[in-house]
C-alpha positions, 0 to 999 in steps of 0.5 A: 512530491509527485512520483515521476515513473509510475511503473516503478511504484507498487501500490498497497491500499488498505481500508474498507471496501467500497459499497460496490465490493462489500458483498464480495469483500466484506465490510472489514478493512482489507488490503489491496495489492495493485488491483487485487484483494489480498492478505498481509501474508501476500505482501512479501510474494507481491514485492518479490514478484514486482522486483523480479518483473523489473530490470535489475538496474531499476530495482533500487528505484522501486517505491511502495505507495501506501494509501490507507483510509482514515478509518483503518486500524493502525494495527493493520498498517503496522502489519503491512510495514512489518512485511515490507521491512522483512523484504527490505522494501524501505522506500515508502510513499504515504499517500494522504488526502488533501486538506488543511493540516490544522484540521487534525488539531481540532 
C-alpha cells in the first residue's frame, strides 16, 4: 500500500552505511533518522520533535517508516521498536525490497 501524505511519514533506516559513507560512519550497522546518522537513544527525541513540528490534528496520522537492510541484526531492530513503543509511535510501515516471497523459503 502506498503512503499518500509523505509529510506525515518519519523515516528510520537501519543497516550498514554504503561504501561512500564507510570512512565517516564506519562499517557497522547504523541508524539514520530521516537524513542524519543517529544512535538508538536519539529516536525518542526525534519522534517527539517530529510530532511537535506538525499541527495537532495531524499527529494521530503520523507513521514511522522502518527500512532495514537484510543483513542487519534483529537486535538493532528490536531496540528501535522498543524506543518507538516508549513514545507510543505504534503506526509502523515496514519497507521491504521487491521480489518473490517464495525465495525466502529456499
